[in-house]
Residue, then its C-alpha position, 0 to 999 in steps of 0.5 A: m296789320g292786326v288780326g280781329h276776333s270776336h266771339n258770341h257763344s250761344d251759351r253766353v245768349d243763353d245765359a243772358l236770357r237766363d238773367s233777363a228773365a231772372g230780372i223780370r221774375a224779381v220785378k213780379i215778386s217784388l212789385v205784389v209784395l210792394g203793393v200788398t204793403a202799401l195798400a195795407q199803409v193806406a187804411i191806416v194813413v185815412l184813419s190815423g192821419s199820420v204825416a209820418l206814415f203817409a210819407d213813407t205810404v207814398h215812398n212805397f207806392s212809388d217803389a212798387l212803380t218802379a217796377v214796371p220800367l224795370w219789367i219793360a227794360f228786362a223784357m227788350s233787352r231779350r231782343a235780338a240786335t237789329r240793323r238800326y241797333t246793332y249793339g242790342f238793347g240792353r242800354v234800355e235797363d240803363m234807362a230804366g235806372l233813371f226812372v228810378v232815380t226820379a221815382i226816389a227824388i219825388s218821394a224826397l220832395v213829397a215826403a219833405v213838403e207834406a212834413v213841413r206842412r204839418l209842422i205849420d199846421p200840426v194834426p196829431p195822428s190818432h190810432l197810434s197802435l194802428v200806426i206802429a202795426a203798419g210801421i212793422v208791416g212796412f219795415i219787414g215788406n220793403e226789407v224782404v224786397a230790398v234784399y231780394r231785388i239787391r242779391v239778384g241785381r248783384q247775380i246778374g249785374s243789374a245796377a238799376l235792379r240794385a238801385d230798386g233795391m236800396h230804395a226799398r230798403a230805405d222804405g223799410l228803415t224808413s217804417l221803422a222811423v215811422v214807429a219812433g214817431a208814433v211812440g213820440v206822440g204817444l210819449g206827449f210830443p205831437i211834433a215827432d210825427p212831422i220831424v220824423g216826415l222830415l228825417i225820411a225825407g232825408a234819409i231818400g235823399i241819402v238813398l238818392i245820392v247812392a242810386a244816383r251814383d251807381v246809375f249815372g256811374r253805368l251811363l258813363d261807362r264806369i266798372d269795377p277796377e278789379l274787373v279790369d285788373v283781372a282781364h289784364t292778368v288773364l289777356s297777358g298771361r296767355p301764350g303768346v302775347r308780348g302785353v296789352r296795349r289797350l283794354r275797355m270794358r263797359w256794362v250794358g244792362h246787366r252784361l259787359e262788353a270787352d274789346a282788347e287789343l294785344d302785342v304778340d309775338a311778331s313772328m306768328t303767322l297770320s293763323d297763329a295770331h288769329a288762335v291767341a286772340h281767339d284762346a285769350e277771348h275764350e280764357l276772357t269769358h271764363a274768367i269773367p261769365k258776365i261778359g257777353s261780347v268780346v273783340v281781341h285784337a292781335y298785333p306784331a310786337h314791333e307795330p306802333l300803337l295806332s291812334s284812336 
């Protein structure tokens, strides 16, 4: 018979709330910055008619709007578990990541369609100096947001926020491509603008692949093997532990859940086995701070592995 132990310390709950608050703060700030950047570009699109700048502006607006479901997700993740949703609402954040991926895909499609239309019926942009200025503004605004989102996403362990940061970074790089398109038109190559629009669509497609891999990986419970190695080392090194039978970890939103089955000395009393499980859980939460929930089972070393 195994002895199970589960622990949810109040300080880990506080950590989760702080991480959610940090995510909401990042979303609010990036929403304002990207909104201002996109509005500034809209005015120049109307004046210049640049398709590359149009593509970049569409992407900027979609990037700003993806902040809304992330905001909702971080807010919902702070809610306590209920009798119906016994694991809580952390998965809402992972679902918001799907919205981000969808927004990136739509941006790529819109940009590509508009670029092809302008290749068929070219309309050279005007006010090239304004287009160049708008591209530089777009790069600065998006790169600031990208660095901030990715940094906070890594700090709190949010794949959705990191994906949104990559979305913003792609916007920043494609804003520089807008500048290149305007320079090409100024040098006497009118089709440079729609060609750059197609390049922007391709760049967004690359970002889509990277972001989708990260977001869908979370939904499929993918985890960094290094985290598993750390957990295995911590658990197997505890006094009284003969081996680790099974170890499973997964992300739920920006918090980790773990459960483990340990082989312990068969001569241990029930109380001692419980103490080993408690100690192992405690050490694991210190070794991997993003763990929000741990369940540790201790089994006598000679007992066969139970079928799952």
